[in-house]
C-alpha positions as CSV (number, residue, x, y, z in Angstrom):
1,X,92.1,40.5,82.0
2,X,89.2,39.1,83.9
3,X,89.2,42.3,85.7
4,X,88.4,44.4,82.9
5,X,86.5,41.4,81.4
6,X,84.3,41.5,84.9
7,X,84.8,45.8,83.9
8,X,83.1,45.4,80.9
9,X,80.3,43.9,82.2
10,X,79.6,46.3,85.0
11,X,79.7,48.8,82.0
12,X,77.0,47.4,79.9
13,X,75.3,45.7,82.8
14,X,75.2,49.6,84.6
15,X,74.5,52.0,81.4
16,X,70.8,51.0,80.9
17,X,70.2,51.2,83.6
18,X,71.5,54.4,83.9
19,X,69.2,55.3,81.2
20,X,66.7,53.6,83.2
21,X,66.9,57.1,85.4
22,X,67.7,59.7,82.8
23,X,63.4,58.4,81.6
24,X,62.1,58.2,85.1
25,X,63.7,61.6,86.3
26,X,62.1,63.5,83.0
27,X,58.9,61.8,83.7
28,X,58.0,62.3,87.0
29,X,59.2,65.9,87.0
30,X,57.6,66.7,83.7
31,X,54.4,64.9,83.6
32,X,52.4,68.0,86.6
33,X,53.8,70.5,84.4
34,X,51.2,72.9,82.8
35,X,52.5,76.2,80.5
36,X,50.2,78.4,78.2
37,X,53.1,78.6,75.7
38,X,56.5,76.2,74.3
39,X,58.7,77.4,72.3
40,X,62.4,75.7,71.1
41,X,65.9,77.3,71.8
42,X,69.1,76.6,72.0
43,X,72.0,77.6,73.7
44,X,75.3,77.6,73.0
45,X,78.7,78.3,74.4
46,X,82.4,78.6,75.0
47,X,84.1,78.5,77.9
48,X,88.2,78.4,79.4
49,X,89.4,77.4,82.9
50,X,92.7,77.7,84.3
51,X,93.9,76.2,87.3
52,X,96.3,78.6,89.7
53,X,97.1,76.5,92.0
54,X,95.6,72.7,93.2
55,X,92.1,74.4,94.1
56,X,91.5,78.0,93.3
57,X,90.3,77.6,89.5
58,X,89.5,80.7,87.5
59,X,86.8,81.1,84.4
60,X,85.6,83.3,81.6
61,X,82.9,83.2,78.7
62,X,80.9,83.9,76.2
63,X,77.6,82.6,75.0
64,X,74.7,83.0,72.4
65,X,71.1,82.1,72.3
66,X,68.7,81.7,70.4
67,X,64.5,81.8,70.5
68,X,61.2,81.7,68.9
69,X,62.1,78.5,67.4
70,X,66.0,79.6,66.0
71,X,64.2,82.2,64.6
72,X,65.9,85.5,65.9
73,X,68.8,85.6,68.4
74,X,67.7,86.0,72.4
75,X,71.2,86.9,74.0
76,X,74.4,87.5,74.5
77,X,76.6,86.4,77.7
78,X,79.7,87.1,79.3
79,X,81.0,85.7,82.3
80,X,84.4,85.3,84.4
81,X,84.9,83.6,87.8
82,X,86.9,82.0,90.5
83,X,86.0,78.7,92.7
84,X,88.4,77.6,95.9
85,X,88.3,73.6,97.1
86,X,87.6,74.3,100.5
87,X,87.9,70.0,101.4
88,X,88.1,67.3,98.9
89,X,84.0,67.3,98.2
90,X,83.5,70.6,99.2
91,X,83.5,73.4,96.6
92,X,83.0,77.5,96.6
93,X,82.3,79.9,93.7
94,X,81.6,83.1,93.0
95,X,81.4,84.5,89.2
96,X,79.4,88.3,87.3
97,X,77.6,87.9,83.8
98,X,76.6,90.8,81.3
99,X,74.2,89.8,79.5
100,X,73.6,91.9,76.0
101,X,69.3,91.3,75.6
102,X,66.9,91.0,73.0
103,X,63.9,92.6,74.1
104,X,62.2,93.0,70.2
105,X,61.9,95.7,68.1
106,X,65.4,96.1,67.5
107,X,65.7,97.1,71.4
108,X,68.0,95.9,73.5
109,X,68.9,96.3,76.7
110,X,71.9,95.3,78.9
111,X,71.7,93.4,82.9
112,X,74.0,92.4,85.1
113,X,74.2,89.2,87.3
114,X,76.2,88.8,90.4
115,X,76.9,84.9,92.0
116,X,78.3,83.2,94.9
117,X,77.2,79.4,95.4
118,X,78.8,75.9,97.5
119,X,78.8,72.5,95.6
120,X,79.1,69.4,97.4
121,X,79.6,65.9,95.3
122,X,80.1,62.6,96.3
123,X,82.0,60.1,94.2
124,X,81.0,56.2,94.4
125,X,83.0,54.4,91.7
126,X,82.2,55.7,88.4
127,X,79.1,58.2,89.9
128,X,79.3,61.0,91.0
129,X,76.9,62.7,92.6
130,X,76.7,66.9,92.9
131,X,74.2,68.9,94.9
132,X,74.9,72.8,94.4
133,X,73.3,75.8,96.2
134,X,73.8,78.7,94.4
135,X,72.3,82.6,95.3
136,X,72.2,84.7,92.4
137,X,71.3,88.8,92.2
138,X,69.9,90.6,88.5
139,X,70.3,94.0,88.1
140,X,69.7,96.0,84.4
141,X,70.1,99.4,87.0
142,X,66.6,101.0,86.4
143,X,65.1,99.2,88.9
144,X,64.4,95.5,87.6
145,X,65.8,93.7,90.8
146,X,65.5,89.4,90.6
147,X,67.2,87.7,93.5
148,X,67.0,83.6,93.2
149,X,68.5,80.8,95.4
150,X,68.7,78.0,93.1
151,X,69.4,74.0,94.2
152,X,70.6,71.9,91.7
153,X,71.1,67.4,91.9
154,X,73.4,66.3,89.2
155,X,74.2,62.8,88.6
156,X,77.2,61.6,86.4
157,X,78.5,58.4,85.0
158,X,82.1,58.3,83.8
159,X,82.7,55.6,81.1
160,X,86.4,56.0,80.4
161,X,86.6,59.4,78.6
162,X,82.6,60.8,78.3
163,X,80.5,60.7,81.3
164,X,76.9,60.9,80.1
165,X,74.7,62.6,83.6
166,X,71.4,64.0,84.6
167,X,69.8,67.1,86.1
168,X,67.5,68.9,88.0
169,X,67.6,72.1,89.2
170,X,64.9,74.5,90.7
171,X,64.5,78.2,91.3
172,X,63.0,80.0,94.3
173,X,62.5,84.0,94.2
174,X,63.7,85.2,97.4
175,X,62.3,88.8,96.6
176,X,59.5,90.2,99.3
177,X,57.1,89.5,97.4
178,X,57.6,85.9,96.3
179,X,59.5,84.4,99.7
180,X,60.8,80.7,98.7
181,X,58.4,81.2,95.7
182,X,58.8,78.3,93.1
183,X,59.6,80.2,89.7
184,X,61.6,78.6,87.7
185,X,62.2,74.5,87.1
186,X,65.3,72.2,84.8
187,X,65.9,69.2,83.7
188,X,68.7,68.4,82.0
189,X,70.1,65.3,80.6
190,X,73.6,65.1,77.7
191,X,76.8,63.8,77.5
192,X,80.6,65.3,79.0
193,X,83.7,64.1,77.0
194,X,87.3,64.9,77.1
195,X,87.9,65.3,73.4
196,X,92.1,66.3,74.2
197,X,94.3,67.1,77.2
198,X,93.3,70.6,77.0
199,X,89.3,70.6,75.4
200,X,85.7,69.1,77.0
201,X,83.1,69.0,75.5
202,X,79.4,69.0,76.5
203,X,75.6,68.3,74.4
204,X,72.3,68.3,75.9
205,X,69.0,68.5,75.5
206,X,67.3,70.7,79.0
207,X,63.5,71.3,79.3
208,X,63.1,74.4,81.5
209,X,59.3,75.3,83.0
210,X,57.8,78.5,84.0
211,X,54.1,79.4,84.5
212,X,53.7,81.3,81.2
213,X,56.6,79.3,78.7
214,X,58.3,76.2,78.2
215,X,61.7,76.1,76.4
216,X,62.8,72.7,74.8
217,X,66.9,73.7,74.5
218,X,69.0,72.0,73.0
219,X,73.5,72.8,73.9
220,X,76.3,72.8,73.9
221,X,79.5,74.1,75.5
222,X,83.2,73.7,74.6
223,X,85.7,74.0,77.3
224,X,89.2,74.7,76.6
225,X,91.8,74.3,79.8
226,X,94.7,76.2,80.3
């Protein structure tokens, strides 16, 4: 009984500190950033996961994004992928995405993307720290190629069946004319919650900065595990 009470007191003490950390990280990262314009958008995704073995996982997802203050659909996305746990703290992953994008004036165009990466995770009691490096190549078959390296740090704190988190992600260009130039920045905060033995939800806010546009994103992901 005494141990349970001590754990509850620790969580009540740590949660305000975690919330303060989220606020400080967001303020530090967002203060120096300026863009010419901004937009309010939503990202909506449903994902299915299947554990082939204790180390190998397959997934598939479908996503719909809006833009122009929710006025119109920005894109539809479909993805498949797999991850392999190499060590207890190290995971490799790869996948493919198909995007069907609204280019304005009733013109929709498709593009393809594949990605590969590794992530390292450190767990300390209720805290989880994850550093992910991901390479991605996006192309449309009409001569437009985009190469990016995405570096993301995520910090989460587990509270029973739900976990608040914050993540910071930087995109770097790998093209000949933009070698390692910072092209995009994301700061994201949200809550992941286990709804049942198979269903998990993730609700979040994401600030995305690019040189010509800031996006304020409200999003959700619903995940079903087979």
